[in-house]
C-alpha positions as CSV (number, residue, x, y, z in Angstrom):
1,M,0.0,0.0,0.0
2,K,1.4,3.4,-1.0
3,Y,0.3,5.2,2.2
4,D,2.8,5.1,5.1
5,I,2.0,4.1,8.7
6,K,1.2,7.7,9.7
7,K,-1.3,8.2,7.0
8,R,-2.9,4.8,7.7
9,I,-3.3,5.8,11.3
10,F,-4.9,9.1,10.3
11,L,-7.4,7.2,8.0
12,V,-8.4,4.8,10.7
13,K,-8.9,7.5,13.3
14,K,-10.9,9.7,11.0
15,Y,-13.1,6.7,9.9
16,Y,-14.1,5.9,13.4
17,E,-14.6,9.6,14.1
18,L,-16.7,10.5,11.0
19,K,-18.3,7.1,10.1
20,S,-18.1,7.9,6.4
21,C,-15.5,7.1,3.7
22,S,-16.5,10.3,1.8
23,L,-15.8,12.5,4.9
24,V,-12.6,10.6,5.6
25,Q,-11.5,11.5,1.9
26,R,-12.3,15.1,2.5
27,A,-10.3,15.2,5.8
28,F,-7.4,13.5,4.1
29,R,-7.5,16.0,1.2
30,T,-7.4,18.9,3.7
31,N,-4.6,17.4,5.8
32,Y,-2.4,16.1,2.9
33,K,-3.0,18.6,0.1
34,N,-0.4,17.2,-2.3
35,E,-1.2,13.5,-1.8
36,S,-3.6,11.4,-3.9
37,V,-6.8,10.7,-2.0
38,P,-7.4,7.0,-1.0
39,S,-10.4,5.3,-2.6
40,H,-13.4,4.0,-0.7
41,T,-12.1,0.5,-1.3
42,T,-8.7,1.3,0.1
43,I,-10.2,2.8,3.3
44,T,-12.6,-0.1,3.8
45,N,-9.8,-2.6,3.3
46,L,-7.6,-0.8,5.8
47,I,-10.5,-0.8,8.3
48,S,-11.1,-4.5,7.7
49,V,-7.4,-5.3,8.3
50,F,-7.3,-3.2,11.4
51,E,-10.4,-4.8,12.9
52,K,-9.1,-8.3,12.2
53,T,-5.4,-7.8,13.2
54,G,-5.4,-4.7,15.4
55,S,-2.7,-3.3,13.1
56,V,-2.6,-0.9,10.1
57,A,0.2,-2.9,8.5
58,F,-0.8,-4.9,5.5
59,M,0.4,-8.5,5.2
60,S,2.6,-9.2,2.2
61,N,0.7,-10.9,-0.6
62,K,3.2,-12.5,-2.9
63,R,1.7,-14.0,-6.0
64,K,3.0,-16.8,-8.1
65,N,4.7,-15.9,-11.4
66,P,2.0,-15.5,-14.1
67,S,1.6,-18.1,-16.7
68,E,2.6,-17.5,-20.4
69,K,-1.1,-17.5,-21.3
70,R,-1.7,-14.7,-18.8
71,I,1.2,-12.6,-19.9
72,V,0.0,-12.9,-23.6
73,A,-3.6,-12.0,-22.5
74,Q,-2.3,-9.1,-20.5
75,D,-0.5,-7.6,-23.5
76,Q,-3.5,-8.1,-25.7
77,L,-5.9,-6.5,-23.2
78,N,-3.5,-3.6,-22.5
79,S,-3.4,-2.8,-26.2
80,M,-7.2,-3.2,-26.6
81,I,-8.0,-1.0,-23.6
82,Q,-5.7,1.8,-24.8
83,Q,-7.6,1.9,-28.1
84,F,-11.1,1.3,-26.7
85,P,-11.3,2.4,-23.0
86,N,-15.0,1.7,-22.9
87,L,-14.6,-1.9,-24.0
88,S,-16.8,-4.3,-22.0
89,I,-15.3,-7.2,-20.1
90,R,-17.6,-9.6,-22.1
91,K,-16.3,-8.4,-25.5
92,A,-12.7,-8.4,-24.2
93,A,-13.0,-12.0,-23.0
94,S,-14.5,-13.0,-26.4
95,A,-11.7,-11.3,-28.3
96,V,-8.9,-12.7,-26.2
97,K,-10.6,-16.1,-25.8
98,I,-10.2,-16.2,-22.0
99,S,-12.8,-16.3,-19.2
100,L,-14.6,-13.2,-17.9
101,T,-13.0,-13.8,-14.4
102,L,-9.5,-13.8,-15.8
103,V,-10.1,-10.7,-17.9
104,F,-11.3,-8.9,-14.7
105,N,-8.3,-10.1,-12.7
106,I,-5.8,-9.0,-15.3
107,L,-7.4,-5.6,-15.6
108,H,-7.7,-5.1,-11.9
109,D,-4.6,-6.9,-10.5
110,D,-2.1,-6.7,-13.3
111,L,-2.9,-3.5,-15.1
112,H,-4.3,-1.8,-12.1
113,L,-7.3,-0.4,-13.9
114,K,-10.7,0.5,-12.4
115,P,-14.1,0.8,-14.1
116,Y,-14.9,4.5,-13.7
117,K,-18.3,5.8,-14.6
118,L,-19.0,8.8,-16.8
119,H,-20.1,11.9,-14.9
120,Q,-23.4,13.7,-15.7
121,W,-23.3,17.4,-15.5
122,H,-25.6,20.3,-16.2
123,K,-24.9,21.6,-19.7
124,L,-23.1,24.9,-19.3
125,E,-24.0,27.9,-21.6
126,V,-21.4,30.1,-23.2
127,H,-21.5,32.8,-20.5
128,D,-21.6,30.3,-17.6
129,Y,-17.8,29.8,-17.8
130,E,-17.0,33.4,-17.1
131,K,-19.5,33.6,-14.3
132,R,-18.1,30.5,-12.6
133,V,-14.6,32.0,-12.8
134,D,-15.8,35.3,-11.4
135,F,-17.5,33.6,-8.5
136,A,-14.5,31.5,-7.7
137,N,-12.2,34.5,-7.7
138,R,-14.6,36.5,-5.6
139,F,-14.9,33.7,-3.0
140,L,-11.2,33.1,-2.9
141,S,-10.5,36.8,-2.5
142,L,-12.5,37.0,0.7
143,P,-10.4,37.3,3.9
144,K,-9.7,33.9,5.3
145,D,-11.9,34.5,8.3
146,A,-14.7,35.7,6.1
147,K,-15.1,32.3,4.5
148,N,-16.4,31.0,7.9
149,F,-19.2,33.6,7.6
150,F,-20.5,32.5,4.2
151,I,-24.1,31.2,4.0
152,C,-25.2,28.9,1.2
153,S,-28.9,28.1,0.7
154,D,-31.1,25.8,-1.4
155,E,-34.3,23.7,-1.7
156,A,-34.7,20.0,-2.4
157,Y,-37.5,17.6,-2.7
158,F,-37.6,14.5,-0.4
159,Y,-39.9,11.7,-1.4
160,L,-41.8,9.5,1.0
161,T,-40.7,6.2,-0.7
162,L,-37.1,5.1,-0.4
163,P,-35.3,5.9,-3.7
164,V,-34.1,2.8,-5.6
165,N,-30.5,2.7,-6.8
166,K,-30.7,0.4,-9.9
167,Q,-26.9,0.1,-9.9
168,N,-26.6,-1.2,-6.4
169,N,-29.8,-3.3,-6.0
170,R,-29.1,-6.9,-7.2
171,N,-30.5,-10.4,-6.5
172,W,-28.0,-13.2,-6.9
173,S,-29.6,-16.3,-8.5
174,D,-28.8,-19.2,-10.7
175,S,-31.6,-18.2,-13.1
176,Y,-33.3,-15.0,-14.2
177,L,-35.7,-13.6,-11.6
178,Y,-38.7,-11.7,-12.8
179,E,-39.0,-9.5,-9.8
180,G,-39.2,-5.8,-9.2
181,I,-40.0,-3.1,-6.8
182,E,-43.4,-1.3,-6.8
183,M,-43.1,2.4,-6.8
184,P,-46.1,4.9,-6.4
185,L,-47.0,6.7,-9.6
186,H,-47.3,10.0,-7.7
187,D,-45.3,9.7,-4.6
188,E,-45.8,12.0,-1.6
189,K,-43.0,14.5,-1.2
190,V,-41.9,17.5,0.8
191,L,-39.9,20.5,-0.2
192,V,-37.1,21.3,2.2
193,W,-35.1,24.6,2.5
194,C,-31.9,24.8,4.3
195,A,-29.0,27.2,4.6
196,I,-25.6,26.2,5.9
197,S,-22.3,28.0,6.8
198,A,-19.1,26.7,8.3
199,K,-20.6,27.4,11.7
200,K,-24.2,26.3,11.7
201,I,-27.3,25.1,9.7
202,Y,-30.4,27.2,9.4
203,G,-33.3,24.8,8.9
204,P,-35.0,22.7,7.8
205,Y,-37.9,24.7,6.7
206,F,-40.7,22.8,5.0
207,F,-42.7,24.4,2.3
208,E,-46.3,23.2,2.2
209,N,-46.9,24.5,-1.3
210,T,-44.9,25.2,-4.5
211,V,-42.3,27.9,-3.8
212,N,-43.0,31.3,-5.2
213,Q,-41.6,34.7,-4.5
214,Y,-44.2,35.4,-1.9
215,N,-43.9,32.4,0.3
216,Y,-40.1,32.3,-0.2
217,L,-39.8,36.0,1.0
218,E,-42.1,35.2,3.9
219,M,-39.8,32.3,4.9
220,L,-36.8,34.6,4.8
221,K,-38.5,37.2,7.0
222,K,-40.2,35.0,9.5
223,F,-38.0,31.9,9.7
224,F,-34.5,32.6,8.5
225,W,-33.9,36.2,9.6
226,P,-35.0,35.8,13.3
227,K,-32.6,32.8,13.5
228,H,-29.8,34.7,11.9
229,L,-30.2,37.7,14.3
230,R,-29.5,35.2,17.2
231,T,-26.3,34.2,15.5
232,D,-23.0,35.5,16.9
233,E,-21.5,38.3,14.8
234,Y,-24.4,38.1,12.4
235,Q,-23.3,41.3,10.7
236,K,-20.3,39.5,9.3
237,Y,-22.2,37.0,7.2
238,Y,-22.5,36.7,3.4
239,F,-25.6,35.2,1.8
240,Q,-25.9,33.1,-1.4
241,Q,-28.8,31.6,-3.2
242,D,-29.1,30.1,-6.7
243,G,-31.0,31.6,-9.7
244,A,-34.4,29.9,-9.2
245,T,-37.3,32.1,-10.2
246,P,-38.6,32.8,-6.6
247,H,-35.0,33.8,-5.6
248,T,-34.5,36.3,-8.4
249,A,-37.8,38.2,-8.0
250,N,-37.0,41.9,-7.4
251,T,-38.9,42.0,-4.1
252,V,-36.7,39.1,-2.8
253,Q,-33.5,40.6,-4.1
254,D,-34.2,44.1,-2.7
255,W,-35.0,42.6,0.8
256,L,-31.8,40.6,0.9
257,I,-29.8,43.6,-0.3
258,S,-31.4,45.7,2.6
259,K,-30.2,43.1,5.1
260,F,-26.8,42.0,3.7
261,S,-25.9,45.0,1.5
262,E,-22.7,44.2,-0.4
263,K,-22.4,40.8,1.3
264,F,-25.4,39.5,-0.6
265,F,-24.4,37.5,-3.7
266,D,-27.2,38.7,-6.0
267,K,-28.5,37.1,-9.2
268,K,-25.8,38.8,-11.2
269,M,-23.0,37.1,-9.1
270,W,-24.2,33.5,-8.8
271,P,-23.2,31.3,-11.8
272,P,-26.2,29.3,-13.1
273,R,-26.1,25.6,-13.5
274,S,-23.4,25.3,-10.8
275,P,-24.6,22.8,-8.1
276,D,-20.9,21.8,-7.8
277,L,-20.4,25.2,-6.1
278,N,-23.2,25.0,-3.6
279,P,-22.5,23.0,-0.4
280,C,-26.2,22.2,-0.2
281,D,-26.0,20.4,-3.5
282,F,-22.6,18.7,-3.3
283,Y,-22.9,17.7,0.4
284,L,-26.1,18.3,2.4
285,W,-28.8,16.9,0.2
286,G,-26.9,13.7,-0.7
287,H,-25.9,13.1,2.9
288,L,-29.5,13.6,4.1
289,K,-31.1,11.4,1.5
290,S,-28.7,8.6,2.4
291,V,-29.7,8.6,6.1
292,V,-33.3,9.9,6.5
293,Y,-34.9,6.6,5.5
294,N,-33.7,4.8,8.6
295,P,-36.2,4.1,10.1
296,L,-38.4,4.0,7.0
297,P,-41.1,6.8,7.3
298,N,-44.7,5.8,7.0
299,T,-46.0,9.3,6.5
300,I,-44.6,12.7,5.4
301,E,-44.6,13.8,9.1
302,D,-42.3,10.8,9.9
303,L,-40.0,11.9,7.0
304,K,-39.9,15.4,8.4
305,V,-39.0,14.1,11.9
306,N,-36.2,12.1,10.3
307,I,-34.9,15.1,8.4
308,V,-34.8,17.3,11.5
309,R,-33.1,14.5,13.5
310,E,-30.3,13.9,11.0
311,I,-29.7,17.6,10.5
312,K,-29.1,18.0,14.2
313,K,-26.5,15.3,14.0
314,I,-24.3,17.2,11.6
315,S,-21.3,18.5,13.5
316,K,-19.5,21.8,13.2
317,E,-16.4,19.9,12.2
318,I,-18.2,18.5,9.1
319,L,-19.5,21.9,8.2
320,K,-16.0,23.3,8.4
321,L,-14.7,20.6,6.2
322,T,-17.5,21.2,3.7
323,F,-16.5,24.8,3.3
324,L,-12.9,23.9,2.9
325,N,-14.1,21.7,0.1
326,L,-15.8,24.7,-1.4
327,E,-12.6,26.5,-1.3
328,S,-10.8,23.6,-3.1
329,R,-13.6,23.5,-5.7
330,C,-13.1,27.2,-6.5
331,N,-9.5,26.6,-7.1
332,L,-10.4,23.7,-9.4
333,I,-12.9,26.0,-11.2
334,L,-10.1,28.4,-12.0
335,S,-7.8,25.5,-13.2
336,A,-10.6,24.4,-15.5
337,D,-11.3,27.9,-16.8
338,G,-14.8,27.7,-15.5
339,G,-15.5,24.2,-16.8
340,H,-16.8,21.1,-15.1
341,I,-15.0,19.7,-12.1
342,E,-15.1,16.3,-10.4
343,G,-17.9,15.9,-7.9
């Protein structure tokens, strides 16, 4: 393993502290800025070895010298993958005339390749690139302490029925199973608003109806602002929201300007189609949707209770790491000239 003992100890400690491989990766990225981040598999393997042996040292795993057939197949597969990186294992096995298992073992163990999935991103318009660069520069130019006083907000729908991940849900069988999962045609859902900073979370606030400029402004006045006034050093905070129609209404923009003045990132400053720059999108919603269905809610009220409970569990340490991640993303945006970035 390429990580030394010190880094392995760091990974183990952070795993038991944060209970999440993704959060461990973020912590590692923050602590070891010039090091490649360990994969989920590397972390889970390390934890498995530690729990079995009480040590972070990996046992040596010497393998027999490969057969001539394997060496030939390895050369053939290496050449084929370089030409056709999206080649399926089945087609590769047919071309080289070896088993699927051997193809997988050669690709994974000999060539050290992994089957990465293609990312799906919002399509960026021509002017989006410049706006993304402008936002990144503006955020990075803030005083270091000011980044702790940056509020990001957003809304998301939560459905009553547990979402199904077709990639992960499988039934192992010796024959084809004609089975499925029933899903409601029109599932019950609730619209949740939250705002987060490196210090605290505002919310959740549950919209009972579709959001428009009127009930959104009412929420800001009666829910968000009273909470914000009770926040230490509330005058130091910046406020961000995306370009959704209720957010960009003049009445909403004018009210936020009256409260935050130049610290409000108005509709001209926030780059559209950029969920990769909003901590609510790249962290909060994904995290909540992975935990709020345990226990499974029977009603929308149950779901609301779960959402409130899980938000209260999010620590200040995680919020701080999330905004360090935002800072890293802004640097990546500049490196990509405003283009898409990983995550």
